[in-house]
Residue frames as a rotation matrix with the C-alpha (Angstrom) as fourth column:
UNK 1
0.572 0.364 -0.735 9.37
-0.613 0.785 -0.088 11.27
0.545 0.501 0.672 -4.80
UNK 2
0.702 -0.250 0.667 10.43
-0.467 0.544 0.697 8.30
-0.537 -0.801 0.265 -2.71
UNK 3
0.059 -0.702 -0.710 13.66
-0.877 0.303 -0.372 6.50
0.477 0.644 -0.598 -3.65
UNK 4
0.924 0.294 0.244 14.22
-0.361 0.883 0.301 2.75
-0.127 -0.366 0.922 -3.23
UNK 5
-0.162 -0.964 0.211 17.36
-0.798 0.254 0.547 0.73
-0.581 -0.080 -0.810 -2.61
UNK 6
-0.406 -0.013 -0.914 17.90
-0.757 0.565 0.328 -2.16
0.512 0.825 -0.239 -4.99
UNK 7
-0.937 0.044 -0.347 17.02
0.183 0.908 -0.377 -4.67
0.298 -0.417 -0.859 -2.19
UNK 8
-0.644 0.747 -0.165 13.70
-0.098 -0.294 -0.951 -2.91
-0.759 -0.596 0.262 -1.66
UNK 9
-0.133 0.519 -0.845 12.47
-0.972 -0.236 0.008 -3.42
-0.195 0.822 0.535 -5.23
UNK 10
-0.708 -0.041 0.705 10.72
-0.118 0.991 -0.062 -6.85
-0.696 -0.127 -0.707 -5.62
UNK 11
-0.771 0.475 -0.424 8.94
-0.447 0.072 0.892 -8.17
0.454 0.877 0.157 -8.65
UNK 12
0.047 0.911 0.410 5.34
-0.998 0.027 0.055 -9.15
0.039 -0.411 0.911 -7.84
UNK 13
0.610 0.208 -0.765 5.96
-0.352 0.935 -0.027 -12.80
0.710 0.286 0.643 -8.85
UNK 14
-0.384 -0.824 -0.416 8.91
0.157 0.386 -0.909 -13.12
0.910 -0.414 -0.019 -6.51
UNK 15
-0.654 0.255 0.712 6.98
-0.718 -0.506 -0.479 -11.38
0.238 -0.824 0.514 -3.68
UNK 16
0.420 0.906 -0.048 4.22
-0.859 0.414 0.301 -13.93
0.293 -0.085 0.952 -4.05
UNK 17
0.381 -0.349 -0.856 6.64
-0.018 0.923 -0.384 -16.81
0.924 0.162 0.346 -3.87
UNK 18
-0.434 -0.711 -0.553 8.53
0.653 0.175 -0.737 -15.53
0.621 -0.681 0.388 -0.83
UNK 19
0.332 0.672 0.662 5.77
-0.046 -0.689 0.723 -13.59
0.942 -0.271 -0.198 0.98
UNK 20
0.900 0.086 -0.428 6.65
0.394 0.264 0.881 -15.04
0.189 -0.961 0.203 4.41
UNK 21
-0.036 -0.988 -0.148 10.36
0.999 -0.039 0.016 -14.11
-0.021 -0.147 0.989 4.06
UNK 22
-0.517 -0.201 0.832 9.59
0.420 -0.906 0.042 -10.58
0.746 0.372 0.553 3.04
UNK 23
0.597 0.757 0.265 6.96
0.005 -0.335 0.942 -10.16
0.802 -0.562 -0.204 5.77
UNK 24
0.673 -0.405 -0.619 9.55
0.740 0.354 0.572 -11.28
-0.012 -0.843 0.538 8.30
UNK 25
-0.442 -0.846 0.299 12.09
0.854 -0.498 -0.147 -8.68
0.274 0.190 0.943 6.98
UNK 26
-0.179 0.429 0.885 9.48
0.002 -0.900 0.437 -5.92
0.984 0.080 0.160 7.37
UNK 27
0.806 0.592 -0.031 8.31
0.033 0.008 0.999 -6.97
0.592 -0.806 -0.013 10.84
UNK 28
0.503 -0.704 -0.501 11.91
0.851 0.302 0.431 -7.43
-0.152 -0.643 0.751 12.12
UNK 29
0.909 -0.069 -0.411 12.81
-0.084 -0.996 -0.020 -4.03
-0.408 0.053 -0.911 10.69
UNK 30
-0.018 -0.951 0.310 15.73
0.465 0.266 0.844 -5.45
-0.885 0.160 0.438 8.77
UNK 31
-0.778 -0.083 0.623 14.30
0.593 -0.426 0.683 -3.47
0.208 0.901 0.380 5.84
UNK 32
-0.837 0.378 -0.396 12.17
-0.093 -0.811 -0.577 -0.28
-0.540 -0.446 0.714 6.02
UNK 33
0.196 0.901 -0.388 9.95
-0.629 -0.188 -0.754 -0.83
-0.752 0.392 0.530 3.04
UNK 34
-0.604 -0.326 0.727 9.38
0.369 0.694 0.618 -3.07
-0.706 0.642 -0.299 0.03
UNK 35
-0.180 0.510 -0.841 8.27
-0.774 -0.601 -0.199 -1.70
-0.607 0.615 0.503 -3.30
UNK 36
-0.090 0.259 0.962 6.34
0.346 0.914 -0.214 -4.38
-0.934 0.313 -0.171 -5.28
UNK 37
-0.617 -0.233 -0.751 6.95
-0.576 -0.516 0.633 -4.10
-0.536 0.824 0.184 -9.03
UNK 38
0.153 0.613 0.775 4.57
0.443 0.659 -0.609 -5.05
-0.884 0.436 -0.171 -11.77
UNK 39
0.650 -0.037 0.759 5.81
0.752 -0.115 -0.649 -4.53
0.111 0.993 -0.047 -15.34
UNK 40
-0.310 -0.949 0.054 8.83
0.882 -0.309 -0.355 -2.73
0.354 -0.062 0.933 -13.90
UNK 41
-0.275 0.286 0.918 6.65
-0.250 -0.943 0.218 -0.07
0.928 -0.170 0.331 -12.18
UNK 42
-0.997 -0.018 -0.077 6.09
0.071 0.209 -0.975 0.28
0.034 -0.978 -0.207 -8.43
UNK 43
-0.325 0.942 -0.088 2.49
0.075 0.119 0.990 -0.80
0.943 0.315 -0.109 -7.80
UNK 44
0.830 0.555 -0.062 2.47
0.062 0.019 0.998 -1.06
0.555 -0.832 -0.019 -4.05
UNK 45
-0.302 -0.909 0.286 4.72
-0.388 -0.157 -0.908 -0.45
0.871 -0.385 -0.305 -1.05
UNK 46
0.597 0.389 -0.701 4.77
0.405 0.608 0.683 -2.63
0.692 -0.692 0.206 2.05
UNK 47
-0.366 -0.626 0.689 5.73
-0.455 -0.525 -0.719 -1.05
0.812 -0.577 -0.092 5.39
UNK 48
-0.861 0.022 -0.509 5.44
0.421 0.592 -0.687 -2.20
0.286 -0.806 -0.519 8.98
UNK 49
0.225 0.957 -0.185 2.22
0.849 -0.100 0.520 -1.64
0.479 -0.274 -0.834 10.90
UNK 50
0.155 -0.226 -0.962 4.02
0.801 -0.541 0.256 0.79
-0.578 -0.810 0.097 13.14
UNK 51
-0.849 -0.525 -0.060 5.36
0.344 -0.637 0.690 2.86
-0.400 0.565 0.721 10.21
UNK 52
-0.514 0.738 0.438 1.89
0.561 -0.098 0.822 2.84
0.650 0.668 -0.364 8.59
UNK 53
0.372 0.745 -0.554 0.32
0.915 -0.192 0.355 4.12
0.158 -0.638 -0.753 11.77
UNK 54
-0.194 -0.548 -0.813 2.87
0.560 -0.743 0.367 6.87
-0.805 -0.384 0.452 12.20
UNK 55
-0.953 -0.066 0.295 2.26
0.291 -0.464 0.837 7.95
0.081 0.884 0.461 8.53
UNK 56
-0.139 0.980 0.145 -1.47
0.737 0.004 0.675 7.92
0.661 0.200 -0.723 9.13
UNK 57
0.385 0.234 -0.893 -1.09
0.845 -0.479 0.239 10.05
-0.372 -0.846 -0.382 12.28
UNK 58
-0.620 -0.683 -0.386 1.19
0.417 -0.704 0.575 12.42
-0.664 0.196 0.721 10.42
UNK 59
-0.768 0.431 0.474 -1.35
0.444 -0.174 0.879 12.74
0.461 0.885 -0.058 7.58
UNK 60
0.277 0.911 -0.305 -4.19
0.881 -0.114 0.459 13.34
0.384 -0.396 -0.834 10.10
UNK 61
0.042 -0.320 -0.946 -2.10
0.695 -0.671 0.258 16.05
-0.718 -0.668 0.194 11.83
UNK 62
-0.922 -0.384 0.049 -1.45
0.296 -0.617 0.729 17.80
-0.250 0.686 0.683 8.47
UNK 63
-0.411 0.852 0.324 -5.13
0.589 -0.022 0.808 17.58
0.695 0.523 -0.493 7.58
UNK 64
0.407 0.583 -0.703 -6.12
0.913 -0.274 0.301 19.05
-0.017 -0.765 -0.644 10.97
UNK 65
-0.438 -0.602 -0.667 -3.58
0.508 -0.778 0.369 21.88
-0.742 -0.178 0.647 10.54
UNK 66
-0.930 0.114 0.349 -5.15
0.277 -0.408 0.870 22.67
0.241 0.906 0.348 7.18
UNK 67
0.090 0.993 -0.081 -8.68
0.781 -0.020 0.624 22.65
0.618 -0.120 -0.777 8.72
UNK 68
0.238 -0.008 -0.971 -7.46
0.824 -0.528 0.207 24.96
-0.515 -0.849 -0.119 11.54
UNK 69
-0.802 -0.568 -0.183 -5.90
0.372 -0.716 0.591 27.33
-0.467 0.406 0.786 8.97
UNK 70
-0.608 0.662 0.438 -9.16
0.453 -0.164 0.876 27.43
0.652 0.731 -0.201 6.98
UNK 71
0.311 0.752 -0.581 -11.15
0.909 -0.057 0.413 28.11
0.277 -0.657 -0.701 10.15
UNK 72
-0.091 -0.459 -0.884 -8.78
0.680 -0.677 0.282 30.90
-0.728 -0.575 0.374 11.20
UNK 73
-0.942 -0.283 0.180 -8.78
0.313 -0.552 0.773 32.40
-0.120 0.784 0.609 7.70
UNK 74
-0.403 0.869 0.286 -12.59
0.524 -0.037 0.851 32.31
0.750 0.493 -0.441 7.43
UNK 75
0.421 0.592 -0.687 -13.31
0.901 -0.187 0.391 33.63
0.103 -0.784 -0.612 10.96
UNK 76
-0.507 -0.688 -0.519 -10.85
0.662 -0.697 0.276 36.52
-0.552 -0.204 0.809 10.46
UNK 77
-0.900 0.181 0.397 -13.08
0.241 -0.554 0.797 37.93
0.364 0.813 0.455 7.70
UNK 78
-0.697 0.717 0.026 -16.20
-0.465 -0.424 -0.777 39.89
-0.546 -0.554 0.629 8.60
UNK 79
-0.880 0.460 0.118 -19.46
0.428 0.660 0.618 38.22
0.206 0.594 -0.778 7.67
UNK 80
-0.649 0.758 0.069 -23.05
-0.761 -0.644 -0.074 39.16
-0.012 -0.100 0.995 7.22
UNK 81
-0.640 0.543 0.544 -26.08
0.198 0.800 -0.566 36.99
-0.742 -0.254 -0.620 8.13
UNK 82
-0.865 0.424 -0.268 -28.40
-0.397 -0.252 0.882 36.45
0.307 0.870 0.386 5.18
UNK 83
-0.112 0.913 0.392 -32.16
-0.788 0.159 -0.595 35.87
-0.606 -0.376 0.702 5.44
UNK 84
-0.237 0.090 0.967 -33.61
0.320 0.947 -0.009 32.77
-0.917 0.307 -0.253 3.86
UNK 85
0.819 0.564 0.104 -35.05
0.309 -0.281 -0.909 34.83
-0.483 0.777 -0.404 1.04
UNK 86
0.560 -0.696 -0.448 -31.67
-0.762 -0.646 0.051 36.46
-0.325 0.313 -0.892 0.38
UNK 87
-0.385 -0.714 0.585 -30.00
-0.438 0.699 0.565 33.08
-0.813 -0.038 -0.582 0.31
UNK 88
0.128 0.536 0.834 -32.55
0.549 0.662 -0.510 31.58
-0.826 0.524 -0.209 -2.04
UNK 89
0.947 0.174 -0.268 -32.19
-0.088 -0.665 -0.742 34.61
-0.308 0.726 -0.615 -4.35
UNK 90
0.187 -0.968 -0.166 -28.41
-0.858 -0.243 0.452 34.34
-0.478 0.058 -0.876 -4.22
UNK 91
-0.562 -0.387 0.731 -28.64
-0.144 0.916 0.375 30.62
-0.815 0.105 -0.570 -5.14
UNK 92
-0.672 0.361 -0.647 -31.30
-0.734 -0.203 0.649 31.21
0.103 0.910 0.401 -7.84
UNK 93
-0.836 0.429 -0.343 -33.81
0.444 0.895 0.037 28.99
0.323 -0.121 -0.939 -6.13
UNK 94
-0.335 0.764 0.551 -37.49
-0.511 -0.639 0.575 29.80
0.792 -0.089 0.605 -5.65
UNK 95
-0.560 0.202 0.804 -39.31
-0.785 0.181 -0.592 29.03
-0.265 -0.963 0.058 -2.41
UNK 96
0.526 0.843 -0.115 -41.62
-0.832 0.482 -0.274 26.71
-0.175 0.240 0.955 -4.38
UNK 97
0.256 -0.525 -0.812 -38.67
-0.494 0.651 -0.577 24.49
0.831 0.549 -0.092 -5.33
UNK 98
-0.676 -0.543 0.499 -38.03
-0.677 0.190 -0.711 23.75
0.291 -0.818 -0.496 -1.68
UNK 99
-0.179 0.676 0.714 -41.33
-0.703 0.420 -0.574 21.89
-0.688 -0.605 0.400 -1.18
């Protein structure tokens, strides 16, 4: 779970009033992130565009690693080709249902 410094926690009403000031803090990197509070709960987090893009790239990398792992896992196992009739039988579908 992410932790926040006290100067990173902003009530939504205050954020709305001082949006420009907070945006300037994020873009100048004087603060890493701002957690917007609503009813004393974090509802959103504001980060710089560069940080967001890095996070997005990291997420994409992790997702690609997972896909690569699945491919490797599945191609390592022997497989058998099924005929259409075998597949339909396996799925419990009659050929008449396809038309």
